[in-house]
C-alpha positions as CSV (number, residue, x, y, z in Angstrom):
1,M,-5.7,43.6,-32.0
2,H,-5.2,43.0,-28.0
3,P,-2.1,43.1,-25.6
4,T,0.4,40.3,-24.4
5,T,1.4,39.9,-21.4
6,G,4.9,38.1,-21.7
7,F,5.0,37.4,-25.3
8,L,6.9,39.3,-27.7
9,H,5.2,38.7,-30.8
10,E,6.3,38.7,-34.0
11,G,4.6,42.0,-35.7
12,R,6.3,44.1,-32.3
13,A,9.6,42.2,-33.1
14,Y,9.7,43.2,-36.6
15,G,9.3,46.4,-35.3
16,L,12.7,46.3,-33.0
17,L,14.6,44.7,-35.3
18,A,13.8,47.5,-37.9
19,A,14.2,49.5,-36.0
20,A,18.2,48.9,-35.3
21,G,18.6,49.2,-38.5
22,L,18.1,45.1,-39.9
23,R,16.2,43.6,-42.5
24,V,12.9,42.3,-42.5
25,P,9.4,41.3,-44.2
26,R,7.5,44.3,-45.4
27,H,4.4,44.0,-43.0
28,G,1.2,45.5,-41.7
29,F,-1.8,43.7,-40.0
30,L,-4.9,43.2,-41.7
31,E,-6.5,45.0,-38.9
32,A,-5.0,48.0,-38.9
33,G,-5.9,49.3,-42.3
34,S,-4.4,48.8,-45.8
35,P,-0.9,46.6,-46.0
36,P,1.6,48.0,-47.9
37,F,1.0,45.5,-50.7
38,E,-0.5,45.6,-54.3
39,A,-3.6,43.1,-55.4
40,G,-2.0,39.7,-56.4
41,E,1.7,40.1,-54.9
42,P,3.1,36.8,-53.7
43,I,2.6,37.4,-50.1
44,V,2.7,35.0,-46.2
45,L,-0.1,35.9,-44.4
46,K,0.8,34.8,-40.2
47,G,-2.4,34.3,-37.5
48,I,-0.7,36.0,-34.3
49,A,-2.1,35.5,-30.9
50,D,0.0,35.6,-27.2
51,H,1.6,33.1,-26.6
52,L,1.3,30.7,-30.1
53,W,5.2,30.2,-30.8
54,H,4.5,27.4,-33.5
55,K,2.3,28.9,-36.1
56,S,2.4,26.9,-38.7
57,D,1.8,23.3,-36.2
58,R,-2.0,25.3,-35.4
59,G,-2.4,25.8,-39.4
60,A,-1.9,29.6,-38.8
61,V,0.6,30.0,-41.7
62,H,-0.8,30.5,-45.6
63,F,1.2,31.0,-48.5
64,G,-0.8,33.0,-51.2
65,V,-1.4,36.5,-52.9
66,F,-2.6,39.4,-51.5
67,D,-5.9,39.8,-51.6
68,A,-7.4,41.7,-48.1
69,E,-10.9,40.3,-48.2
70,A,-9.7,36.5,-49.2
71,L,-7.0,37.4,-46.9
72,K,-9.1,38.5,-43.9
73,A,-11.8,35.6,-44.5
74,E,-8.3,33.0,-43.6
75,A,-6.9,34.9,-40.8
76,A,-10.7,34.4,-39.3
77,G,-10.5,30.6,-39.7
78,M,-6.9,30.8,-38.1
79,R,-8.2,32.5,-35.1
80,Q,-11.0,29.7,-34.9
81,R,-8.2,27.1,-35.0
82,V,-6.5,28.7,-31.9
83,P,-9.4,29.3,-29.4
84,E,-7.3,29.3,-26.0
85,H,-4.6,31.9,-27.9
86,P,-5.9,35.4,-27.2
87,W,-6.1,36.8,-30.8
88,I,-4.0,39.6,-31.9
89,G,-4.2,40.0,-35.6
90,G,-3.5,39.0,-39.2
91,L,-0.2,39.9,-40.2
92,V,0.5,40.3,-43.7
93,C,4.4,39.7,-44.5
94,E,6.6,39.7,-47.5
95,K,7.0,36.7,-49.5
96,V,10.9,36.9,-49.2
97,A,13.0,35.1,-52.1
98,F,16.3,33.8,-50.6
99,K,18.8,32.3,-51.7
100,K,19.9,28.2,-51.5
101,L,22.3,25.9,-51.8
102,S,21.7,22.1,-53.4
103,G,21.5,19.9,-50.1
104,L,23.4,22.2,-47.6
105,P,21.9,24.1,-45.1
106,T,21.6,28.1,-45.5
107,E,19.2,29.3,-42.8
108,A,20.3,30.3,-39.6
109,L,18.6,30.8,-35.9
110,V,19.7,33.4,-34.1
111,S,18.8,33.8,-30.6
112,L,18.9,37.2,-28.5
113,K,19.1,36.0,-24.5
114,R,19.2,38.3,-21.5
115,D,20.7,35.7,-19.0
116,P,20.5,36.4,-15.2
117,D,24.0,35.2,-15.1
118,A,25.7,36.2,-18.4
119,G,24.0,39.2,-19.5
120,W,22.3,39.6,-23.2
121,L,23.6,37.2,-25.5
122,V,23.5,35.9,-28.7
123,V,23.4,32.8,-30.3
124,F,24.3,32.3,-33.3
125,G,23.7,28.2,-35.6
126,I,22.2,26.7,-38.1
127,G,18.5,27.6,-38.6
128,G,15.2,25.6,-39.9
129,L,13.5,22.8,-39.4
130,Q,16.5,20.2,-39.1
131,A,18.4,23.1,-36.6
132,D,18.7,20.0,-33.5
133,A,20.6,17.7,-36.1
134,W,23.1,21.0,-37.2
135,A,23.5,21.5,-34.5
136,A,25.6,18.7,-33.6
137,M,27.9,18.7,-36.8
138,A,28.5,22.5,-35.8
139,P,27.6,23.8,-32.8
140,P,26.0,27.1,-32.5
141,L,28.3,30.7,-31.9
142,I,27.7,32.3,-28.8
143,W,28.6,35.6,-27.8
144,A,28.0,37.9,-24.7
145,I,26.8,41.7,-25.6
146,A,29.3,43.2,-23.1
147,L,32.6,41.1,-23.9
148,T,32.6,41.0,-27.3
149,T,32.5,43.2,-30.6
150,P,30.5,42.9,-33.6
151,E,34.1,42.5,-35.6
152,Q,35.0,39.9,-32.9
153,A,31.9,38.1,-33.6
154,L,32.8,38.5,-37.6
155,T,35.5,36.4,-37.0
156,D,34.2,33.5,-35.1
157,L,31.2,33.4,-37.7
158,R,34.1,33.2,-40.9
159,G,35.5,29.6,-39.6
160,H,32.1,28.7,-38.2
161,W,30.2,26.2,-41.1
162,L,27.5,28.5,-41.6
163,G,29.8,31.5,-42.2
164,R,32.0,29.3,-43.9
165,T,28.6,28.4,-46.6
166,W,27.5,32.0,-46.9
167,L,31.5,33.6,-48.0
168,G,31.5,30.9,-49.9
169,R,34.4,28.9,-48.2
170,Q,33.2,26.1,-48.7
171,R,34.4,23.8,-51.9
172,G,32.4,23.5,-54.9
173,T,30.4,26.8,-53.3
174,E,29.4,30.1,-54.1
175,A,29.5,33.1,-52.2
176,L,26.3,33.9,-51.0
177,T,27.0,37.0,-49.3
178,D,29.5,39.0,-48.5
179,E,31.6,40.6,-45.1
180,G,30.6,44.0,-46.1
181,R,27.2,42.9,-45.4
182,L,27.7,40.2,-42.2
183,L,29.3,43.0,-40.1
184,A,26.4,45.3,-40.8
185,F,24.3,42.3,-39.5
186,L,26.1,41.7,-36.7
187,Q,26.0,45.9,-35.4
188,G,22.9,45.8,-35.8
189,L,22.1,42.7,-33.5
190,W,24.5,44.6,-31.0
191,R,22.0,47.7,-31.7
192,A,19.0,45.7,-31.4
193,V,20.2,44.5,-27.9
194,E,19.2,48.7,-26.4
195,G,16.0,48.6,-27.8
196,L,15.0,45.2,-26.0
197,Q,16.8,46.4,-23.3
198,R,14.5,49.3,-23.1
199,E,11.3,47.5,-24.2
200,G,12.0,44.3,-21.3
201,V,12.4,41.6,-23.6
202,T,14.1,38.8,-22.2
203,L,14.2,36.2,-25.5
204,L,14.1,36.8,-29.1
205,E,14.3,33.9,-31.6
206,L,15.0,34.5,-35.1
207,N,14.1,31.3,-36.9
208,P,14.7,31.1,-40.0
209,I,17.2,34.4,-40.9
210,V,17.7,34.2,-45.1
211,L,20.2,35.6,-47.6
212,D,17.5,38.0,-49.9
213,S,18.5,38.1,-53.3
214,E,20.8,41.1,-52.5
215,G,22.1,38.6,-50.1
216,L,21.2,41.1,-47.0
217,P,20.4,38.5,-43.4
218,T,16.2,39.1,-43.3
219,A,14.9,37.6,-40.2
220,L,11.6,35.7,-41.6
221,D,10.4,34.9,-38.3
222,G,10.3,36.2,-34.8
223,V,9.0,35.7,-31.4
224,G,9.7,35.9,-27.7
225,T,9.3,36.5,-24.3
226,L,8.4,40.3,-22.0
227,E,9.4,40.9,-18.1
228,D,10.2,43.3,-15.9
229,A,13.2,44.9,-17.1
230,T,14.5,46.4,-14.3
231,P,17.7,44.6,-12.7
232,A,18.3,43.9,-9.0
233,T,21.0,45.9,-7.6
234,I,23.8,43.9,-5.5
235,A,24.9,45.4,-2.6
236,T,28.6,44.6,-2.5
237,P,31.1,44.3,0.2
238,D,34.2,46.5,1.4
239,P,37.2,45.9,-0.7
240,A,39.1,46.3,2.6
241,W,38.5,42.1,2.6
242,Y,41.1,41.6,0.8
243,Q,44.3,42.8,2.2
244,A,42.8,41.4,5.6
245,L,42.4,38.2,3.9
246,V,45.5,38.0,2.4
247,N,47.5,40.3,4.5
248,P,46.5,40.5,8.1
249,R,47.9,42.6,10.0
250,S,45.6,41.0,13.0
251,L,43.9,37.4,13.6
252,V,41.0,35.9,15.8
253,I,39.5,32.2,15.7
254,A,36.6,31.2,17.3
255,G,36.3,27.8,18.1
256,V,39.9,26.2,19.2
257,S,38.8,23.0,20.9
258,S,41.3,21.4,23.9
259,R,41.7,18.1,22.3
260,E,44.5,17.9,19.5
261,G,43.6,17.2,15.6
262,T,40.1,18.7,15.8
263,V,39.7,21.1,13.0
264,G,39.9,24.5,14.8
265,R,43.2,23.2,17.1
266,I,44.9,22.0,13.7
267,I,44.1,25.9,12.2
268,L,45.5,27.5,15.5
269,E,48.7,25.5,15.4
270,N,49.3,26.1,11.7
271,V,48.8,30.1,12.0
272,R,50.9,30.3,15.0
273,K,53.9,29.1,12.6
274,S,53.3,32.1,10.8
275,A,55.3,36.0,10.3
276,L,52.1,37.2,12.6
277,P,53.6,38.0,15.3
278,E,51.8,36.3,18.3
279,S,50.8,39.6,20.0
280,S,48.3,39.8,17.2
281,L,46.4,36.1,18.0
282,R,43.7,36.2,20.1
283,L,41.2,33.1,20.5
284,I,37.6,33.5,20.9
285,K,36.4,31.0,24.2
286,P,34.1,32.1,26.6
287,G,34.9,31.0,30.4
288,A,38.6,31.6,29.3
289,T,41.3,34.4,29.9
290,E,43.9,32.8,28.2
291,F,44.2,29.5,26.3
292,L,47.7,28.1,25.0
293,G,48.9,31.0,26.0
294,L,47.4,33.3,23.7
295,P,44.7,36.1,25.0
296,C,41.0,35.4,25.2
297,L,38.0,37.0,24.4
298,A,34.4,36.3,26.5
299,S,32.7,36.4,22.9
300,V,32.6,38.1,19.6
301,A,30.9,41.6,21.4
302,E,34.1,42.0,22.7
303,L,35.4,42.9,19.1
304,A,33.2,45.9,18.8
305,T,35.8,47.2,20.7
306,A,39.2,46.0,19.9
307,P,38.6,44.9,16.1
308,T,40.2,42.3,14.0
309,D,41.0,42.3,10.5
310,Q,40.1,38.9,9.9
311,L,38.2,36.0,12.1
312,I,37.8,32.8,11.7
313,L,34.9,31.1,12.7
314,S,35.2,27.5,13.2
315,L,32.1,27.0,14.8
316,P,29.0,24.7,13.8
317,A,26.8,26.6,11.3
318,P,24.2,27.9,13.9
319,Q,26.8,29.2,16.3
320,T,28.4,31.0,13.1
321,L,25.4,32.4,11.8
322,D,25.4,33.6,15.8
323,V,28.0,35.3,15.5
324,V,27.6,36.8,12.1
325,E,24.6,38.8,13.3
326,Q,25.4,40.0,16.6
327,L,28.9,41.3,14.4
328,C,26.3,43.2,12.3
329,R,23.9,44.4,15.2
330,Q,27.2,45.9,17.0
331,G,28.4,47.5,13.9
332,G,31.7,46.5,13.5
333,G,34.9,43.8,14.9
334,A,36.1,41.9,11.9
335,T,36.7,43.1,8.3
336,V,36.6,39.7,6.5
337,V,35.2,36.4,8.5
338,Y,36.2,33.0,7.1
339,L,33.3,30.4,7.5
340,V,34.8,26.8,8.4
341,A,31.4,25.6,8.7
342,G,29.1,23.8,6.3
343,G,25.0,23.7,6.5
344,L,24.9,27.2,5.6
345,G,23.0,27.2,2.6
346,D,23.6,24.1,1.3
347,G,21.9,20.3,1.3
348,A,22.8,20.1,4.7
349,D,20.6,22.9,5.6
350,T,17.2,21.9,6.9
351,E,16.5,24.8,9.2
352,G,16.9,28.2,6.4
353,L,20.6,29.6,7.9
354,G,21.9,30.2,4.5
355,K,18.8,32.4,4.3
356,R,19.3,34.2,7.1
357,L,22.6,35.0,6.7
358,V,22.1,36.0,3.0
359,A,19.6,38.7,4.5
360,C,21.2,40.1,7.2
361,L,24.0,41.0,4.8
362,D,22.2,42.4,2.5
363,E,19.9,44.0,5.0
364,H,22.6,46.3,6.6
365,R,24.6,46.8,3.2
366,R,21.6,47.7,1.8
367,A,20.7,50.5,4.6
368,G,24.7,51.4,4.1
369,K,25.4,50.1,7.3
370,W,28.8,48.6,8.3
371,T,28.5,44.4,7.0
372,P,31.7,42.0,7.4
373,A,32.6,40.7,4.0
374,L,32.6,36.9,4.5
375,V,34.2,33.7,2.8
376,G,32.5,30.4,2.6
377,P,31.1,28.9,4.0
378,N,32.3,25.5,3.7
379,G,35.6,26.5,3.6
380,L,38.7,24.9,3.6
381,G,41.1,28.1,5.0
382,L,44.1,30.1,2.7
383,F,47.7,29.9,2.6
384,S,49.3,33.7,2.0
385,P,53.1,32.9,1.7
386,D,53.9,36.5,1.9
387,Q,53.5,35.8,5.4
388,A,53.5,32.6,5.8
389,L,50.0,32.6,6.5
390,N,48.2,28.9,6.7
391,T,44.9,29.0,8.1
392,L,44.1,25.0,6.3
393,F,43.1,22.9,8.5
394,I,45.2,20.0,7.0
395,P,48.2,19.3,9.3
396,T,51.5,19.7,8.6
397,V,52.5,16.1,8.4
398,K,50.1,15.9,5.8
399,L,50.7,19.2,3.6
400,P,53.8,21.0,4.8
401,L,54.0,24.4,2.6
402,A,56.7,26.1,1.9
403,A,56.4,30.1,2.5
404,K,57.7,30.6,-1.5
405,P,56.1,34.4,-2.6
406,G,54.9,34.7,-5.9
407,H,52.7,35.7,-8.9
408,V,49.9,33.2,-8.7
409,A,47.1,33.4,-7.4
410,L,44.2,30.5,-7.1
411,V,41.3,30.2,-6.3
412,S,39.0,27.6,-5.2
413,Q,35.1,26.5,-4.8
414,S,36.9,22.9,-3.5
415,G,39.5,22.8,-0.7
416,A,40.6,19.5,-1.7
417,F,40.8,20.7,-5.3
418,L,43.2,23.6,-3.6
419,I,45.0,22.0,-1.7
420,T,46.0,18.9,-4.0
421,R,47.3,21.5,-6.4
422,L,49.6,22.8,-3.2
423,S,51.1,19.2,-2.7
424,R,51.5,18.8,-6.4
425,R,53.0,21.6,-7.2
426,A,55.1,22.8,-4.0
427,E,57.4,24.8,-6.4
428,L,54.9,27.1,-7.0
429,G,55.7,30.5,-6.6
430,L,51.9,32.1,-5.3
431,R,50.8,35.3,-4.6
432,A,47.7,33.4,-2.4
433,A,45.9,30.1,-2.2
434,V,42.4,30.1,-1.0
435,A,39.8,27.6,-0.8
436,I,36.5,30.1,-1.5
437,G,34.0,27.4,-0.4
438,N,30.3,27.9,-1.0
439,Q,30.5,32.1,-2.3
440,M,27.6,32.9,0.4
441,D,28.9,36.4,0.4
442,L,32.6,36.8,-1.9
443,R,31.7,35.1,-5.0
444,C,34.8,34.1,-7.7
445,S,34.3,37.5,-9.3
446,D,35.1,39.1,-6.2
447,F,38.4,37.6,-5.7
448,F,39.2,38.1,-9.8
449,Q,39.1,42.1,-8.9
450,G,41.1,42.0,-5.4
451,F,43.9,40.0,-7.6
452,A,43.4,43.4,-10.4
453,A,44.2,45.7,-8.0
454,D,46.6,43.7,-6.4
455,P,50.1,44.4,-8.5
456,A,51.7,41.3,-7.0
457,V,49.6,39.2,-8.4
458,K,50.6,38.4,-12.5
459,V,48.3,34.5,-13.1
460,V,44.6,33.5,-11.9
461,G,44.2,30.1,-11.7
462,A,40.6,29.2,-10.6
463,Y,38.3,25.6,-9.4
464,L,34.5,26.2,-9.5
465,E,32.4,24.0,-10.1
466,G,29.0,26.7,-10.3
467,F,28.6,30.4,-10.1
468,A,26.9,32.4,-7.8
469,P,23.3,33.5,-8.9
470,G,24.5,36.2,-11.8
471,D,28.1,36.2,-11.0
472,L,29.1,34.5,-14.4
473,Q,29.5,38.1,-16.2
474,T,30.8,39.8,-13.0
475,T,33.2,37.0,-13.2
476,A,33.8,37.1,-17.4
477,R,34.5,41.1,-16.5
478,A,37.4,41.2,-14.1
479,A,38.9,38.8,-15.5
480,K,39.1,40.6,-18.6
481,A,40.0,43.3,-16.6
482,L,42.5,41.5,-15.6
483,R,43.7,40.4,-19.2
484,A,43.6,44.0,-20.5
485,S,46.1,44.8,-17.4
486,G,48.6,41.8,-18.8
487,R,47.6,39.2,-16.1
488,R,46.3,35.9,-17.1
489,V,43.5,33.8,-16.0
490,L,43.2,30.3,-16.2
491,L,39.5,28.3,-14.8
492,Y,38.9,24.6,-14.8
493,K,35.2,24.5,-14.3
494,G,33.9,21.3,-13.0
495,G,30.3,20.3,-13.0
496,R,29.8,19.7,-16.5
497,S,27.4,17.9,-18.7
498,Q,28.6,17.6,-22.7
499,E,26.0,15.0,-23.9
500,G,23.5,17.1,-26.0
501,M,25.2,20.2,-25.2
502,A,25.1,21.1,-28.9
503,A,21.4,20.1,-29.8
504,A,20.3,22.2,-26.3
505,S,22.7,24.9,-26.7
506,S,20.5,26.1,-30.0
507,H,17.8,26.6,-28.4
508,T,18.5,29.7,-26.1
509,G,15.7,28.4,-23.5
510,A,17.5,26.2,-22.4
511,L,21.2,27.8,-22.1
512,A,21.3,29.3,-18.4
513,G,23.9,27.5,-16.6
514,D,24.9,25.4,-19.7
515,H,28.6,24.6,-20.0
516,A,29.1,25.5,-23.6
517,L,27.8,29.0,-22.4
518,Q,29.7,29.6,-19.5
519,A,32.5,28.6,-21.8
520,A,31.5,30.9,-24.4
521,V,31.4,33.4,-21.9
522,L,34.6,33.1,-20.1
523,R,36.7,32.8,-23.2
524,S,35.2,35.9,-24.6
525,A,36.8,37.5,-21.7
526,G,40.1,36.1,-22.0
527,V,40.2,33.4,-20.0
528,M,41.9,30.1,-20.6
529,L,39.5,27.2,-19.7
530,A,40.6,24.3,-19.4
531,E,38.6,20.9,-20.5
532,R,40.4,18.6,-18.5
533,M,42.5,19.3,-15.5
534,E,45.6,17.4,-16.8
535,A,45.3,21.1,-19.0
536,F,45.3,22.7,-15.8
537,D,48.1,21.8,-14.3
538,A,50.0,21.8,-16.9
539,A,49.2,25.0,-18.2
540,L,49.8,26.6,-14.0
541,A,52.8,24.9,-14.0
542,W,54.4,26.7,-17.5
543,L,52.6,30.1,-16.0
544,G,53.8,29.3,-12.6
545,T,57.5,30.0,-14.3
546,Y,56.5,32.3,-17.4
547,P,54.2,34.9,-16.9
548,V,54.5,36.3,-19.9
549,G,54.4,35.1,-23.6
550,R,52.0,32.8,-25.4
551,P,54.6,30.1,-27.3
552,T,52.9,29.3,-31.5
553,A,56.5,27.6,-32.5
554,V,57.5,25.0,-30.4
555,A,60.8,23.5,-30.7
556,I,61.4,19.6,-29.3
557,M,64.3,18.1,-28.2
558,T,64.4,14.3,-26.5
559,N,66.4,11.4,-26.5
560,A,63.3,8.9,-27.0
561,G,62.5,8.1,-30.3
562,F,58.9,7.8,-29.3
563,E,58.3,11.5,-27.5
564,S,59.9,12.6,-31.2
565,V,57.2,10.8,-33.0
566,A,53.9,11.5,-30.4
567,S,55.1,15.0,-29.8
568,A,55.2,16.1,-33.9
569,D,51.3,14.6,-33.5
570,L,50.6,16.5,-31.1
571,L,51.9,19.8,-33.0
572,T,48.9,20.9,-34.5
573,G,45.8,23.6,-34.3
574,P,46.8,26.9,-32.0
575,F,50.4,26.2,-32.2
576,R,53.3,24.3,-34.4
577,G,56.7,22.7,-34.6
578,S,59.1,25.2,-35.3
579,R,61.6,25.3,-38.6
580,L,65.5,25.5,-39.2
581,T,66.7,27.1,-41.5
582,E,69.5,26.0,-43.8
583,A,72.4,27.8,-41.9
584,E,70.6,26.5,-38.7
585,T,70.6,22.7,-40.1
586,H,74.2,22.7,-40.4
587,A,74.8,24.6,-37.1
588,L,72.6,21.5,-35.6
589,A,74.5,19.0,-38.0
590,T,78.3,20.5,-36.6
591,T,76.9,20.3,-33.0
592,I,75.7,16.7,-33.1
593,E,78.7,16.0,-34.4
594,A,81.2,17.8,-32.1
595,E,79.0,16.2,-29.3
596,G,80.2,12.9,-30.4
597,L,76.7,11.6,-32.2
598,T,77.3,11.5,-35.9
599,G,75.5,8.8,-37.6
600,L,73.2,8.2,-34.5
601,V,71.4,11.9,-34.8
602,S,69.2,13.3,-37.5
603,P,70.0,17.1,-37.6
604,R,66.3,18.2,-38.0
605,L,63.0,18.8,-35.5
606,P,61.7,17.1,-33.6
607,L,65.3,16.4,-32.7
608,D,65.9,12.8,-31.4
609,L,69.3,12.9,-29.9
610,T,68.7,9.3,-28.8
611,P,70.1,8.0,-25.0
612,M,73.7,8.3,-26.5
613,A,73.3,11.9,-25.4
614,N,74.6,13.7,-22.1
615,E,74.2,16.6,-20.5
616,S,76.8,18.5,-22.3
617,A,74.9,17.1,-25.5
618,Y,71.5,18.4,-24.5
619,L,72.8,22.0,-23.2
620,A,74.6,22.7,-27.1
621,T,71.9,21.5,-29.0
622,A,69.2,23.7,-26.5
623,K,71.6,26.4,-26.8
624,L,71.2,26.7,-31.1
625,L,67.6,25.6,-30.2
626,L,67.1,28.9,-28.3
627,A,68.8,30.8,-31.5
628,T,66.1,29.7,-33.5
629,E,62.2,31.4,-33.8
630,A,61.8,28.7,-31.5
631,E,59.8,30.5,-29.0
632,A,59.4,27.5,-26.8
633,V,61.8,24.6,-25.9
634,V,61.1,21.1,-24.5
635,V,63.4,19.5,-23.1
636,G,63.0,15.6,-23.2
637,L,64.4,13.9,-20.5
638,V,64.3,9.7,-20.1
639,P,66.5,9.4,-17.2
640,L,67.2,5.9,-17.3
641,T,70.0,5.7,-19.8
642,V,73.5,5.8,-17.5
643,R,74.7,8.9,-20.0
644,L,72.5,10.8,-17.8
645,N,73.4,11.9,-14.2
646,T,70.3,11.1,-12.2
647,T,71.3,10.1,-8.9
648,A,74.3,13.1,-7.7
649,P,72.9,16.1,-6.4
650,E,75.7,18.3,-7.4
651,A,75.7,17.2,-10.7
652,I,72.3,17.4,-11.0
653,R,72.0,20.3,-9.9
654,A,74.9,22.1,-12.5
655,F,72.9,20.2,-15.7
656,A,69.9,22.2,-14.1
657,S,71.3,25.8,-13.5
658,S,73.3,25.4,-16.9
659,L,69.8,24.9,-18.7
660,A,67.8,27.6,-16.5
661,D,70.4,29.5,-17.5
662,L,70.4,29.0,-20.8
663,A,66.7,29.8,-20.9
664,K,66.8,33.4,-19.0
665,A,69.3,34.6,-21.6
666,S,67.9,33.7,-24.5
667,G,64.4,34.9,-22.9
668,K,62.6,32.0,-24.4
669,W,60.3,29.4,-22.0
670,V,61.8,26.0,-21.4
671,G,60.0,23.3,-19.6
672,V,61.5,19.7,-19.5
673,A,59.8,16.1,-19.3
674,V,60.8,14.0,-17.1
675,E,59.3,10.2,-18.5
676,G,60.6,7.9,-15.2
677,G,59.3,6.3,-12.0
678,P,59.3,7.3,-8.4
679,L,62.8,6.3,-9.0
680,F,63.7,10.2,-10.5
681,D,61.6,12.3,-8.5
682,L,65.3,13.6,-6.6
683,Y,66.2,14.1,-10.8
684,R,62.7,15.8,-11.0
685,Q,63.9,18.1,-7.8
686,G,66.9,19.0,-8.8
687,L,65.4,20.3,-12.3
688,R,62.3,21.8,-10.4
689,S,64.6,24.1,-8.1
690,V,66.3,26.1,-10.6
691,G,62.6,27.5,-11.5
692,L,61.9,25.2,-13.9
693,P,58.9,23.4,-15.1
694,V,58.8,19.7,-14.8
695,F,56.2,17.5,-16.1
696,L,56.1,13.8,-16.1
697,T,54.9,13.2,-19.9
698,M,55.9,15.0,-23.4
699,E,52.6,14.7,-23.8
700,E,51.5,16.8,-20.5
701,A,54.2,19.8,-21.2
702,L,52.3,20.2,-24.5
703,E,49.0,20.0,-23.5
704,G,49.7,22.9,-21.6
705,L,51.6,25.1,-23.6
706,R,48.7,24.2,-26.5
707,L,45.9,25.5,-24.0
708,I,47.9,28.9,-23.7
709,A,48.2,29.3,-27.2
710,S,44.8,29.2,-27.5
711,E,44.5,32.1,-25.3
712,V,42.2,34.8,-26.8
């Protein structure tokens, strides 16, 4: 038998699986002596050759009975049929009798893959010759080994189409196996990964896996790939960067022009409105000692002896690189450097500037030398309300930001996504909002780790278009740590392609960078992954007010019939409409009568108060519903009725405060949907001013709750 290069053949795959306690067919190579079979026993002969993936297509599979001499002749014929593949040997395998169901697939495909971004993954789906077709109906399950236990995987498998078939939970079927055998199989896969890692395996694909006569999952075929298993080490930035970024004591800006409206000038104007004293601000401006009333440095070299917490570089890409290289050479000057310019490592970089920048940082960190942490490039800035620090290059006439410290931290690869959220949700209480740009140095995972170490952060919201190389698993680990400490993580992933996703993910070789893979890894870490921006915004609004809790029983009250009907249709899946007891129904009828709505309003949920309800009716019924099993109450206010005062600020404030007081007293969630045009913006603002989450539609409010209820 000849050694292979980069290819994991079936004989070796069987050995690795058996070492992990998994069931494989009895087997042996003809060339190694006497295989463990009796004469006449049914067998399968497989021609094993280097990089021969599809043996059946090349006539390298033979079904027959054990006859050593006849099988040697058959193997010789196989060898002649695959001359371009170095021959390894003829593998004789037990012909496994396995369970089947008429008209239903019962074979599984399992792939164990070492993904460069996500780490070790297990992919489980329907196998056999029609795997791609079945994947469209029952997409494969994807488990990240580092983030998922076999017990958690079993829970997922119970709900999968093939899992239900195996366990006899499809209509008209009987069980082919039981949960104990499936759990033992999953535990074996987790153990197998340890051996695969040691052997340098990067992919092992098992197709099909069948259930033998005793219901034991058995891998009939297995091939894979091998390579150097030594992982690359990544030098990490000094964690002091986080406080230097969100709570700096000193700040220096390079690239401030005398021309108004330029990027550097806007940044400076915004920074000067912060709580940072003027004495903590400096500019780098060659040839000047003072500019716009601030002291100037001739070059970054002067920071070697008078360093700053944060340095903002609003310079062209080549000059930005020069400054960073100078900082590294001189061994100090700024804890964190924010890079505004693009053209470093992106499509506009035709000179390799980004590669030089990364090489400089890596060289210094590996040598144990001082190295600044970099945010960006292509960064729009940040907003840190604790200091009213705004380094965004958006003028305040376009984006007036009120310093409202709170528990929400936002990170966004897109600066535009960040500022539109700040504009639309000005009521959010923020710890920090940072545009992280192209993640050339500090990555999403670094920010998640920074937030985890910050007790002020209770909710993290993130927008990403892509993960830096190798950062998916690190981000997921950081998210899991946030969840373990009681924090929430909400993420919208842009740059997705849905077409063909289910079929592609059934073959792990096509998984890298695939949204299905990323979604599975992130969800297993407890991340709330929004499929729509509207859902992200709605969930963020709820969590901005209520960082703790996960309501699954929801009560709806509204003055519009269409909202009560539509909400009933939406209360499915991870949450449901709350129910009233007989006593609560009687109490609601009494309240309706007391508010003069008898004959108009029926005492049932969703509650349609009709346009005749005024503020008193809303408050009385809200108080009652908050005393029921409902964990959240969504209040629909269609403001066009004359019964609601939507114009007098004092009246709006009084109603909003009373509603907010009821929520606080009950310890439950209350949100408001105001479905009307711009005429009612004052009304919405009054409700927001007391801390209530306000939505444009009932559907928006419920979509946010649905996402939160689905949190793992």
